[in-house]
C-alpha positions as CSV (number, residue, x, y, z in Angstrom):
1,M,105.1,99.9,125.9
2,T,101.9,99.2,127.8
3,L,98.8,101.4,127.7
4,H,99.4,102.3,131.3
5,Q,103.0,103.5,130.5
6,I,101.7,105.4,127.4
7,E,99.1,107.2,129.5
8,S,101.6,108.0,132.2
9,Q,103.9,109.5,129.6
10,C,101.0,111.6,128.2
11,R,100.1,112.9,131.7
12,N,103.7,113.8,132.4
13,K,103.9,115.8,129.2
14,A,100.7,117.7,130.1
15,D,102.1,118.5,133.5
16,E,105.3,119.7,131.9
17,L,103.4,122.1,129.6
18,L,101.3,123.5,132.4
19,E,104.4,124.1,134.5
20,K,106.1,125.7,131.6
21,H,103.3,128.2,130.8
22,F,101.7,128.8,134.2
23,G,104.4,128.2,136.7
24,K,103.7,127.1,140.3
25,L,100.7,129.2,141.1
26,V,100.5,128.0,144.7
27,Q,104.1,129.1,145.5
28,E,103.7,132.3,143.5
29,A,100.5,133.3,145.4
30,A,102.6,133.7,148.5
31,I,104.8,136.3,146.8
32,E,103.4,139.8,146.3
33,R,104.9,141.5,143.4
34,P,103.7,143.8,140.6
35,E,102.6,141.9,137.5
36,T,101.3,142.8,134.1
37,I,99.2,140.7,131.9
38,G,98.5,141.0,128.2
39,D,95.8,139.9,125.8
40,Y,98.3,137.3,124.5
41,S,97.4,135.3,127.6
42,L,94.0,134.7,126.3
43,D,95.6,132.6,123.5
44,L,97.7,130.6,126.0
45,P,95.3,127.6,126.1
46,K,95.3,127.4,122.3
47,Q,99.1,127.5,122.2
48,I,99.4,124.8,124.8
49,E,96.8,122.7,123.0
50,A,98.8,123.0,119.8
51,E,102.0,121.9,121.6
52,Y,100.2,118.9,123.2
53,Y,98.5,117.9,119.9
54,D,101.9,117.9,118.1
55,Y,103.4,115.8,120.9
56,L,100.5,113.2,120.8
57,K,100.8,113.1,117.0
58,A,104.5,112.3,117.2
59,L,103.9,109.7,119.9
60,W,101.2,108.1,117.8
61,A,103.6,107.8,114.9
62,E,106.2,106.2,117.1
63,I,104.0,103.7,119.0
64,A,100.9,102.9,116.9
65,P,101.2,99.6,114.9
66,S,102.0,100.0,111.2
67,G,98.9,100.0,109.2
68,S,96.9,102.0,111.8
69,P,95.2,105.2,110.7
70,T,97.2,108.4,111.1
71,F,96.6,110.4,114.2
72,G,94.8,113.2,112.2
73,E,92.4,110.6,110.8
74,I,91.2,109.4,114.1
75,V,91.5,112.4,116.5
76,D,89.7,115.6,115.6
77,K,91.9,118.6,116.6
78,M,90.0,120.5,119.2
79,H,90.2,124.2,119.9
80,I,89.6,126.1,123.1
81,S,86.8,128.1,121.6
82,D,84.9,124.8,120.9
83,L,85.1,123.8,124.5
84,M,84.5,127.1,126.1
85,T,80.9,127.6,127.3
86,D,79.1,130.9,127.9
87,D,79.6,130.4,131.6
88,D,83.3,129.9,131.1
89,R,83.5,133.2,129.1
90,E,81.5,135.0,131.8
91,I,84.0,134.0,134.4
92,I,87.3,134.4,132.5
93,K,86.5,137.8,130.8
94,P,85.9,139.7,134.1
95,A,89.0,138.0,135.6
96,Y,91.1,139.1,132.6
97,D,89.7,142.7,132.9
98,A,90.6,142.8,136.7
99,A,94.1,141.4,135.9
100,I,94.9,144.1,133.4
101,H,93.3,147.0,135.3
102,R,95.0,148.4,138.4
103,N,93.0,150.5,140.8
104,L,94.5,153.4,142.7
105,W,95.7,151.3,145.6
106,E,97.3,148.8,143.3
107,R,99.1,151.6,141.5
108,I,100.4,153.0,144.8
109,T,101.5,149.6,146.1
110,K,102.6,148.5,142.6
111,T,100.9,145.1,143.0
112,N,97.9,143.5,141.4
113,H,99.3,140.0,142.0
114,R,96.1,138.5,143.5
115,D,94.1,139.5,140.4
116,V,96.7,138.1,138.0
117,T,97.1,134.9,140.0
118,Y,93.3,134.3,140.1
119,Y,93.1,134.9,136.3
120,K,96.1,132.6,135.6
121,G,94.5,130.0,137.8
122,L,91.3,130.1,135.8
123,L,93.2,129.7,132.6
124,K,95.2,126.8,134.0
125,H,92.1,125.0,135.2
126,Y,90.5,125.5,131.7
127,T,93.7,124.3,129.9
128,E,93.9,121.2,132.1
129,D,90.3,120.3,131.0
130,L,91.4,120.7,127.4
131,L,94.5,118.6,127.7
132,T,92.5,115.9,129.5
133,A,90.0,115.7,126.7
134,L,92.8,115.4,124.1
135,R,94.5,112.7,126.2
136,C,91.3,110.7,126.7
137,D,90.6,110.7,122.9
138,F,94.2,109.7,122.2
139,M,94.2,106.8,124.7
140,E,90.9,105.5,123.5
141,D,92.1,105.3,119.9
142,M,95.5,104.0,120.9
143,G,93.8,101.2,122.8
144,K,91.8,100.2,119.7
145,A,94.9,100.4,117.5
146,L,96.9,98.1,119.9
147,D,94.1,95.6,120.1
148,K,93.9,95.1,116.3
149,P,96.2,92.5,114.8
150,N,98.9,93.9,112.5
151,M,98.3,92.5,109.1
152,T,100.7,94.8,107.2
153,N,103.6,92.5,107.2
154,K,101.6,89.3,107.1
155,T,100.9,87.4,103.8
156,Y,98.1,84.9,103.3
157,T,98.7,82.0,100.9
158,P,95.5,79.9,100.4
159,T,96.2,76.2,100.2
160,P,93.0,74.5,99.0
161,I,92.9,70.7,98.6
162,D,94.4,69.7,95.2
163,T,91.5,68.1,93.4
164,T,92.9,68.2,89.9
165,D,93.1,64.4,89.7
166,V,89.5,63.9,91.0
167,E,86.8,63.1,88.5
168,L,83.1,63.1,89.4
169,S,80.6,60.5,88.2
170,E,77.6,61.4,86.2
171,E,75.4,61.1,89.3
172,L,77.6,63.5,91.2
173,L,77.7,65.9,88.4
174,E,73.9,66.0,88.6
175,L,74.3,66.6,92.3
176,V,76.5,69.6,91.5
177,E,73.6,71.5,90.0
178,L,71.3,70.7,92.9
179,L,73.9,71.9,95.4
180,A,74.6,75.1,93.3
181,E,70.9,76.0,93.5
182,N,70.9,75.3,97.2
183,T,74.0,77.4,97.7
184,H,72.2,80.3,96.0
185,D,69.0,79.8,98.0
186,N,70.9,79.9,101.2
187,W,72.8,83.0,100.2
188,A,69.5,84.7,99.1
189,A,67.7,83.7,102.3
190,G,70.5,85.2,104.4
191,R,70.4,88.5,102.5
192,I,66.6,88.8,102.7
193,S,66.7,88.2,106.4
194,E,69.1,91.2,106.6
195,G,66.6,93.4,104.8
196,W,67.9,93.2,101.3
197,T,65.6,93.3,98.3
198,Y,65.9,92.9,94.5
199,G,67.3,95.8,92.6
200,P,68.5,96.1,89.0
201,V,72.0,97.1,90.2
202,R,73.8,96.4,93.5
203,N,73.3,99.2,96.0
204,D,74.7,98.6,99.5
205,E,73.1,101.7,100.9
206,L,69.6,100.7,99.8
207,K,70.4,97.0,100.4
208,Q,69.4,96.1,96.8
209,H,71.0,93.2,94.8
210,P,70.3,92.0,91.2
211,C,70.9,88.4,92.2
212,L,67.9,88.2,94.6
213,I,66.0,86.1,92.0
214,P,65.4,82.4,91.6
215,Y,68.4,80.3,90.6
216,N,67.0,79.4,87.2
217,E,66.7,83.1,86.4
218,L,70.3,83.9,87.1
219,P,72.7,84.6,84.3
220,E,75.1,81.7,83.5
221,S,78.0,83.6,84.9
222,E,76.4,83.7,88.4
223,K,75.3,80.1,88.2
224,E,78.8,79.1,87.3
225,Y,80.1,80.7,90.5
226,D,77.8,78.5,92.6
227,R,78.6,75.4,90.5
228,V,82.3,75.8,91.0
229,T,81.8,76.1,94.7
230,S,79.7,73.0,94.8
231,M,81.9,70.9,92.5
232,E,85.1,71.7,94.5
233,T,83.3,70.7,97.7
234,L,82.3,67.3,96.2
235,K,85.8,66.8,94.8
236,A,87.4,67.6,98.2
237,I,85.1,65.1,99.9
238,R,86.3,62.4,97.4
239,K,89.9,63.5,97.7
240,L,89.7,63.1,101.5
241,G,88.6,59.5,101.1
242,W,84.9,59.8,101.7
243,K,82.3,58.1,99.6
244,I,79.0,59.8,98.4
245,E,76.2,57.4,97.8
246,K,72.5,57.9,97.1
247,E,70.2,56.0,99.3
């Protein structure tokens, strides 16, 4: 399924929820009939948000590549109270009061349809904004998930050049130590350029490393790491048929 198809499906679900809870307000506005509204309506946006969130969560589990973060890990569940500004409350509360209160004429004619329709229209518009925010977050993270290669079912088997039958001369063994020191110096120069400094223990947050010292001051275990790298490089060169000669 393409991103365009996923977004279209999400839009259709949002429209379905709005239709389910708010009905066709344009058509209803042409029909004058008595209506009552309860304080339960104030929670409608939250209820619709919860339904839409659960739908997106299920869709994420169905479509997102295996190995992707769960929906809850990458999308913060939003609530209507977090998105509602003071201006929103100032508009919706009077509309709600007008919808539940019927003046003398409305009691005589048994209709307060215009007030109720206006109030429901405000709630619908507000809920549309909420669902749009959820959908945009969902689609942004879905796009990232689909762009990442799926490594869950892939295995990596290293195949280094077999150098077990290669022996280095005394001269090349001396070169191993020089290359090991150069390998360390290159690594240290790169770290220092990134802002790292010496520290008694490694601390990624402070960018401190105990090996940011001259090669000859390193413990043998650290030197051996660089030596093995250098030795295997020289052996691989010989194995591939190249000669190493000193000028």
